Every structure is written in C-alpha cells, then in structure tokens.
C-alpha positions, 0 to 999 in steps of 0.5 A: 143904500150904503155902499160897502167900504171895500167897494171904494178901494180894492173893488174899484181896481177889480172893476177896472181890470174886469171892465175890458174883459166884459167888453171883450167877451163878444169881440174876442170870441173869434180871436185865436189864442195865438193872434198878435203874439210874437215868436218869443211869446208863443214859444214861452207859452208852448214851453209852459204847456208841452213837456218832454218826459222820460229818456231814450225810447221811453220819451213821451209828450205830456201837456200841462192842464193848468198853465200861464197863457197870454192874456186876451188883450195881448192878442186881441187886434183891436187893442194893439195900439195900447197892448204894451200899456195893458200888459204893463198894468194888468200883466201880460200873462195869466194862469188858466185851466186848459180844457184841451191843451193839445188843441191850444198848442196846435193853434199856437204852432199854426201861427208860429211860422208867421212870427219867426221872420226868417231869423236863424235862431227863431226858426231853429228854436221853432224847429226844435219844438216841432221836432219834439212833437213830430217824433214823440207825440202820438196825435196825428193832427199835431204831427201834421201841424208840426210837419207843415211848420217844419217845412215852412222853417226850412223854406224861410232859412232856404235850407238845402233839403235833399240836395246832396247825394240821396243815397247817402241821406241818413248815413250817420257819422262814424262813432269814433269821429263823433266822440272826438268831435263831441269832446272837442266842442264841449272843451271849447264851448263858450263860457269855458275858454280863458278870459285872455282868448284863444290862439290859433292852436286852440281855435283850430280843434274847436272849428274842426269839431264843430264842422265834424259834428254837423257834417252827418246826422246822428243816429238817434232822433232825440240826439239830433234835436238836442244837438240843435238845442245846444248849437242854438245856445252856443249861437246866443252866447258866442262872442267871437265873430269868426266862431259865431259864423262857424257855429251858425253854419253848423246849426244850419247843417244840423237843421238840414239833418234834423228836418230830413230825418223827421220828414223821412221817418214820418213817411215810414210805417203802415199804421192806418191812423197815420195815413194823413201824416204820411201823405203830408210828409210825402207832399213836403218832401216832394215839394222841398226836394223836387222830382229827384225825391220820388225814387227816394220815397220809394226806397224809404217806404218799401217794406223791409225784409222782415215785413216781407217775410211776415207777409206785408205788401211792398207798399202801404195797402192798409186803408180801404182807399189806398191814398198813399199808393195813389199819391206815389202813382201820381208822383211817378206819373209826373216823371219822364226820361231819365228822371223816371228811370232813376233809382236810389239805393240806400245803404244796406238795402237789397236789390228788390228794395230800390226801384225806379218810378216807372218800375214801381208803376209797372209792378203796381199794375201787374200786382193788381189782379182785379180790373176794378182795382183802385190802383191798376187804372191810375198806374196804367195811365201814369205809365202810359204818360211817362213812356209817352205812348200814344194811347192807353191800352188797358191790357197789362200784357204790354206792361209785362213785356216792357218790364221784362225787356228792361230787366230791372 
C-alpha cells in the first residue's frame, strides 16, 4: 500500500505529539488537574477561568466554559524529570472545553495552598482569589474550599487574626481619614515619583498614608479585596527598600482585615443551603483565634433587631438537625472560669445582642420546652461541665435560678 505523502511530514509530527497522550490515557486517569503545578501556574489557570463581573452589589462570579489549562504532561508526576522539555516542545498549556469549570477551579484551589511556600506575595495573591469567590460565589462547596484555603494562607503568614480587642473588630476607618490616605497613596505610588528620588518631606506623607489605609478595615468587602490587590502590585514594583518594607507591613495588615471580614461574614445568615459554610467558618475562627472568639461568634451570629421583630429565633434553627447551635454549645461548653463569662459587645449592638458563653447555654436550655429537644440535653451537659457541678441535673429549674442570680 502506498503511504500518503502527508504522513511522512506533518503526520509524523502529529503522531509524535499524540504518542504520549495515548500512553498517558490510563496513567493520568487518577491525576488531579492541579498536580505538579506551581503557584503561578495555578493562579494563571484560575484567572483564565474565573471572572468577576459587574460592580457594587451587582458583582457576580462567572466561569469560562472554554479556557487554557495546563497540558496533562505538565502535571503528571511520572514525567516530572522531563516536564520542562515537554512544555518547551509541545507547549505548556492547551485550550479545552470545560464540562464543569467550577469543579475544575475547586480542584485547583485545593492544591494552591500547598504551592505558596509561605511567600507573602504568593499567599496574598491566593487570598485575593479566594476572597472573591468567598464573597460573591453562590456555590456552597466553592465557599467551603475558599474558607479552608484562606485559613491556610493566614497560618502560613502567621497573621494575628482576632488578636486585637474583639469588640473593635470590623470598626471601619473614619471616612475623612480614608479619603486623605487614599489620596496620599495614589500621589506617591511607585511609578509616579520623580526619577531623582524623594526627600524626607515627600516620604513622610506617603508612609503615613500607607499606615492609615491599613490600620482598620474598609466597609465594602470588594474594596478590601481591591486594596489588597493594589498593595500586591505596589510590593512587586517598589524599588525603595524602606518603603517596600512598609508596603509589605501594610499588605499584611490589610490581609488581616480581609481574612477576618470574610470569616465573620461567612458565619452570618440563616440560609439552610449555607449551613456547611457557617460550620466551616466557625471552626476556622475558633481554631485561628482561640477560645476568646466564642463570645465574638455569639455576638456576630445572634439575630439582628430587625430579624427579631420579624419573629426570627435568637440563633440559627432552620435545619431539622440544628448543627450550628450544637457547634456553639460545644464551643461554649469547652470554657470555664472567666473565659466562660466573657462578653463581646460590638459597636451599635443592644444589650440583649451580646451574651457570655454560659449565659448562652442557660438561655438555650430554658428556651427549649421539650425534654426531647436536640439542644436541651447537650446544653445542660455543657453548662454543668463549665460550672464544674458534680452531677448532671436534668431539671432546668436550677438553670433558671442560676441565670436569675447572675442577672445578665
């Protein structure tokens, strides 16, 4: 049989490229879309799929159904020794149709924290992507992955989350100071300075503006993310050693506000489809901030005056199995002494909107009328342990007497 002319030239090149694909069909079946990829490669791939569209309250997350992704040989562990050569010869990326782009992105995000290596800019870039998804993605699974990743970024950078006065968390920067600081930063940002450099008189306002801009959170969640993005850019382009150090400090402080805001917003609300999101955020807050965050959780998660006026319960009771309240009971029951009586009163809250862990347990017990309540017995056990009572008394009358005697 005569071989067609084209098979000796172009087809031979195609067969060379296709050969490893055939071999890898079975080997790469269990290979994750993120295996063997670097932080930059994962971020580039995520950016090619995830889009933040709209502005203000109309922002939303969309996913590209066709995008460039890393070729299989760039992530398959067996060809790691020749990975760079294959990428150079055949190309590192290929455009493909994505059947489930959100699932693809979640796989990338699960791997991403393992690739940042504790580097400030890599962690900050990762945190920004996770924050966009956490704030504006309606999918609960994606939110959970983003929460876990954000917590890992905070740990890698040793960010002091929930370390300051808890009753001041979320208090925004004064609007006038914010406007002045923004103007100062924009005026002195890298790239706009004179080629001859700055004297002390020019440097001081820029230093003060950086510090002011990062000393308290911005009101709008998107503005917090955009500020972190801007500071990442400044860090990457800053040539002045002293100002680079100050910019990195400002970025770390901004990341603290960003992470705290994302975590606290995630525990709010009562939508049943986000129960797992609230549970995940509660666990991360408690783990990152320690036992002092328990009364903070109570203050953040309690119903607002408007919700109470509409007949909403004090805390989340939407699901048949009250997982959120059971988690709160567990946290409160772990505390004893002064920690169990601590109260965090957030700005603008009424007296009834803040309670100590022990008072929460007592209120839960007394609000549950049924002896077969899913909450009463766990709360009784938790309060009994917290008060170091020698035995469990199922009659709630002692709880009523204790609470009235405390007068909280």
